[in-house]
ZALODO-536196 format. One record per residue (C-alpha): residue number from 1; x, y, z; residue in three letters. Coordinates in nm, 3 decimals. Layout:
<nodes>
<NUM; <X; Y; Z>; 'ALA'>;
...
</nodes>
This chain:
<nodes>
<1; <-14.070; 1.643; -3.965>; 'GLU'>;
<2; <-13.725; 1.500; -3.890>; 'PHE'>;
<3; <-13.895; 1.286; -3.591>; 'ARG'>;
<4; <-14.131; 1.161; -3.855>; 'ARG'>;
<5; <-13.880; 1.036; -4.144>; 'VAL'>;
<6; <-13.664; 0.896; -3.877>; 'LEU'>;
<7; <-13.948; 0.696; -3.745>; 'PHE'>;
<8; <-14.116; 0.588; -4.064>; 'ARG'>;
<9; <-13.811; 0.503; -4.249>; 'SER'>;
<10; <-13.485; 0.520; -4.104>; 'TYR'>;
<11; <-13.617; 0.300; -3.740>; 'LEU'>;
<12; <-13.792; 0.023; -3.974>; 'PRO'>;
<13; <-13.454; -0.008; -4.126>; 'PHE'>;
<14; <-13.226; -0.003; -3.889>; 'PHE'>;
<15; <-13.437; -0.249; -3.641>; 'ILE'>;
<16; <-13.430; -0.470; -3.962>; 'GLY'>;
<17; <-13.029; -0.491; -3.979>; 'CYS'>;
<18; <-13.050; -0.583; -3.632>; 'SER'>;
<19; <-13.259; -0.916; -3.674>; 'PHE'>;
<20; <-13.083; -1.047; -4.032>; 'VAL'>;
<21; <-12.696; -1.072; -4.013>; 'ARG'>;
<22; <-12.635; -1.406; -4.136>; 'THR'>;
<23; <-12.744; -1.594; -4.464>; 'ARG'>;
<24; <-12.937; -1.848; -4.196>; 'SER'>;
<25; <-13.167; -1.528; -4.083>; 'ASP'>;
<26; <-13.231; -1.426; -4.436>; 'LEU'>;
<27; <-13.330; -1.770; -4.538>; 'LYS'>;
<28; <-13.556; -1.738; -4.194>; 'PHE'>;
<29; <-13.695; -1.466; -4.340>; 'LEU'>;
<30; <-13.803; -1.569; -4.702>; 'ALA'>;
<31; <-13.918; -1.887; -4.515>; 'ARG'>;
<32; <-14.172; -1.667; -4.338>; 'CYS'>;
<33; <-14.260; -1.443; -4.585>; 'LEU'>;
<34; <-14.388; -1.723; -4.793>; 'MET'>;
<35; <-14.550; -1.908; -4.515>; 'SER'>;
<36; <-14.746; -1.575; -4.427>; 'VAL'>;
<37; <-14.788; -1.527; -4.862>; 'GLY'>;
<38; <-14.935; -1.881; -4.875>; 'ALA'>;
<39; <-15.212; -1.781; -4.579>; 'THR'>;
<40; <-15.225; -1.433; -4.774>; 'TRP'>;
<41; <-15.341; -1.612; -5.086>; 'ALA'>;
<42; <-15.610; -1.764; -4.977>; 'ALA'>;
<43; <-15.773; -1.419; -4.836>; 'LEU'>;
<44; <-15.653; -1.285; -5.186>; 'ILE'>;
<45; <-15.860; -1.531; -5.396>; 'LEU'>;
<46; <-16.175; -1.457; -5.174>; 'TYR'>;
<47; <-16.179; -1.097; -5.211>; 'GLU'>;
<48; <-16.076; -1.151; -5.586>; 'SER'>;
<49; <-16.398; -1.314; -5.600>; 'LYS'>;
<50; <-16.665; -1.115; -5.377>; 'MET'>;
<51; <-16.487; -0.837; -5.354>; 'SER'>;
<52; <-16.261; -0.618; -5.063>; 'PRO'>;
<53; <-16.507; -0.669; -4.801>; 'CYS'>;
<54; <-16.266; -0.851; -4.559>; 'LEU'>;
<55; <-16.200; -0.530; -4.329>; 'HIS'>;
<56; <-16.581; -0.460; -4.330>; 'PHE'>;
<57; <-16.693; -0.799; -4.280>; 'LYS'>;
<58; <-16.391; -0.829; -3.996>; 'LEU'>;
<59; <-16.413; -0.506; -3.826>; 'TRP'>;
<60; <-16.736; -0.317; -3.912>; 'GLY'>;
<61; <-16.566; -0.042; -4.120>; 'TYR'>;
<62; <-16.435; -0.012; -4.447>; 'SER'>;
<63; <-16.037; 0.038; -4.480>; 'SER'>;
<64; <-16.052; 0.174; -4.821>; 'MET'>;
<65; <-16.056; 0.555; -4.927>; 'GLN'>;
<66; <-16.259; 0.522; -5.248>; 'SER'>;
<67; <-16.458; 0.202; -5.337>; 'PHE'>;
<68; <-16.406; 0.250; -5.739>; 'HIS'>;
<69; <-16.040; 0.197; -5.666>; 'ASP'>;
<70; <-16.123; -0.174; -5.652>; 'ALA'>;
<71; <-16.239; -0.281; -6.004>; 'PHE'>;
<72; <-15.921; -0.353; -6.209>; 'ARG'>;
<73; <-15.855; -0.557; -6.501>; 'MET'>;
<74; <-16.180; -0.686; -6.494>; 'GLY'>;
<75; <-16.214; -0.843; -6.149>; 'GLY'>;
<76; <-16.188; -0.736; -5.777>; 'TRP'>;
<77; <-15.858; -0.558; -5.677>; 'ARG'>;
<78; <-15.790; -0.707; -5.307>; 'PRO'>;
<79; <-15.736; -0.490; -5.034>; 'VAL'>;
<80; <-15.747; -0.726; -4.770>; 'LEU'>;
<81; <-15.635; -0.541; -4.418>; 'PHE'>;
<82; <-15.479; -0.260; -4.592>; 'MET'>;
<83; <-15.563; 0.116; -4.664>; 'LYS'>;
<84; <-15.511; 0.046; -5.048>; 'HIS'>;
<85; <-15.454; -0.219; -5.327>; 'GLY'>;
<86; <-15.113; -0.118; -5.378>; 'ILE'>;
<87; <-15.002; -0.187; -5.062>; 'ALA'>;
<88; <-15.144; -0.523; -5.059>; 'GLN'>;
<89; <-14.965; -0.570; -5.420>; 'GLY'>;
<90; <-14.619; -0.433; -5.292>; 'ILE'>;
<91; <-14.682; -0.735; -4.979>; 'MET'>;
<92; <-14.776; -1.025; -5.271>; 'THR'>;
<93; <-14.456; -0.887; -5.437>; 'LEU'>;
<94; <-14.253; -0.986; -5.152>; 'PHE'>;
<95; <-14.421; -1.302; -5.085>; 'PHE'>;
<96; <-14.364; -1.384; -5.489>; 'PHE'>;
<97; <-13.990; -1.251; -5.476>; 'LEU'>;
<98; <-13.888; -1.485; -5.164>; 'SER'>;
<99; <-14.069; -1.774; -5.333>; 'THR'>;
<100; <-13.817; -1.722; -5.625>; 'ILE'>;
<101; <-13.557; -1.678; -5.428>; 'ALA'>;
<102; <-13.616; -2.006; -5.201>; 'LEU'>;
<103; <-13.672; -2.212; -5.511>; 'TRP'>;
<104; <-13.297; -2.055; -5.652>; 'ARG'>;
<105; <-13.167; -2.204; -5.293>; 'THR'>;
<106; <-13.308; -2.545; -5.357>; 'ARG'>;
<107; <-13.471; -2.533; -4.978>; 'GLU'>;
<108; <-13.716; -2.781; -4.893>; 'PRO'>;
<109; <-14.077; -2.717; -4.951>; 'LEU'>;
<110; <-14.197; -2.636; -4.602>; 'ARG'>;
<111; <-14.499; -2.334; -4.513>; 'VAL'>;
<112; <-14.522; -2.306; -4.159>; 'PHE'>;
<113; <-14.235; -2.537; -4.058>; 'HIS'>;
<114; <-14.449; -2.806; -4.229>; 'LYS'>;
<115; <-14.366; -3.004; -4.535>; 'PRO'>;
<116; <-14.580; -2.960; -4.826>; 'LEU'>;
<117; <-14.753; -3.272; -4.993>; 'PRO'>;
<118; <-14.544; -3.418; -5.266>; 'ALA'>;
<119; <-14.763; -3.326; -5.547>; 'LYS'>;
<120; <-14.644; -2.941; -5.425>; 'TRP'>;
<121; <-14.291; -2.953; -5.620>; 'THR'>;
<122; <-14.125; -2.605; -5.670>; 'TRP'>;
<123; <-14.302; -2.573; -5.984>; 'LYS'>;
<124; <-14.655; -2.594; -5.892>; 'ARG'>;
<125; <-14.530; -2.322; -5.572>; 'VAL'>;
<126; <-14.407; -2.072; -5.814>; 'LEU'>;
<127; <-14.701; -2.110; -6.058>; 'ILE'>;
<128; <-14.910; -2.066; -5.776>; 'PHE'>;
<129; <-14.747; -1.745; -5.689>; 'ALA'>;
<130; <-14.747; -1.620; -6.020>; 'VAL'>;
<131; <-15.148; -1.678; -6.069>; 'VAL'>;
<132; <-15.157; -1.463; -5.703>; 'ILE'>;
<133; <-14.959; -1.217; -5.800>; 'MET'>;
<134; <-15.168; -1.139; -6.088>; 'GLY'>;
<135; <-15.487; -1.204; -5.904>; 'LEU'>;
<136; <-15.335; -0.879; -5.673>; 'SER'>;
<137; <-15.427; -0.689; -6.016>; 'ARG'>;
<138; <-15.176; -0.421; -5.870>; 'ALA'>;
<139; <-14.992; -0.252; -6.191>; 'THR'>;
<140; <-14.690; -0.113; -6.013>; 'GLY'>;
<141; <-14.625; -0.426; -5.842>; 'ALA'>;
<142; <-14.692; -0.596; -6.143>; 'LEU'>;
<143; <-14.422; -0.431; -6.317>; 'ALA'>;
<144; <-14.189; -0.456; -6.029>; 'TYR'>;
<145; <-14.243; -0.840; -6.058>; 'ALA'>;
<146; <-14.198; -0.846; -6.441>; 'PHE'>;
<147; <-13.816; -0.663; -6.392>; 'ILE'>;
<148; <-13.730; -0.841; -6.036>; 'ALA'>;
<149; <-13.834; -1.203; -6.137>; 'ALA'>;
<150; <-13.623; -1.283; -6.426>; 'PRO'>;
<151; <-13.346; -1.068; -6.243>; 'ILE'>;
<152; <-13.393; -1.267; -5.892>; 'ALA'>;
<153; <-13.422; -1.662; -6.098>; 'ALA'>;
<154; <-13.135; -1.641; -6.364>; 'PHE'>;
<155; <-12.908; -1.385; -6.251>; 'SER'>;
<156; <-12.580; -1.443; -6.054>; 'PRO'>;
<157; <-12.555; -1.304; -5.704>; 'PRO'>;
<158; <-12.338; -1.025; -5.832>; 'LYS'>;
<159; <-12.572; -0.928; -6.107>; 'THR'>;
<160; <-12.851; -0.922; -5.841>; 'ILE'>;
<161; <-12.651; -0.681; -5.618>; 'LEU'>;
<162; <-12.602; -0.414; -5.892>; 'ARG'>;
<163; <-12.950; -0.425; -5.992>; 'TYR'>;
<164; <-13.037; -0.375; -5.657>; 'ALA'>;
<165; <-12.758; -0.069; -5.596>; 'ALA'>;
<166; <-12.882; 0.091; -5.876>; 'PHE'>;
<167; <-13.305; 0.095; -5.810>; 'PHE'>;
<168; <-13.180; 0.173; -5.491>; 'GLY'>;
<169; <-12.988; 0.450; -5.564>; 'GLY'>;
<170; <-13.313; 0.567; -5.807>; 'VAL'>;
<171; <-13.528; 0.527; -5.541>; 'ALA'>;
<172; <-13.305; 0.722; -5.264>; 'LEU'>;
<173; <-13.283; 1.010; -5.595>; 'LEU'>;
<174; <-13.616; 1.039; -5.651>; 'TYR'>;
<175; <-13.775; 1.424; -5.530>; 'PRO'>;
<176; <-13.992; 1.301; -5.241>; 'ILE'>;
</nodes>
């Protein structure tokens, strides 16, 4: 039991702490999340329209536990290559929040180190991220986005840290 908790929870955290040490490391991580999220968005658009079938088409079997979980809020909830749509929703939430964080820092718009065309402004990118977040159809991730997006977009850094400490404490105190 101890090894399972150690390797699934604490080891990834300590490896992440060893790689993200400075502000530039954190910006690089946010840029990576935004770049991967842009690629992820194309797959989300496909699965939202065609049903969660990419895993089956590529690998020959479905990773989903039950297909009836895939229809939510009047459309297909994308699963992509994950076990459940909730995991995909959390990944989309990371893309969305990293986009907000980069908007706050006024970083130049780049995806995979290539500048975006001039017609792609931060306003359009944020609207695109909101649309993709909505198409994820994961209600838990959407609830987190409604809470975290205004905090991340408009609060001063100390307030963001206080909220992060509070929600981290709630997560740690929640009975497993």
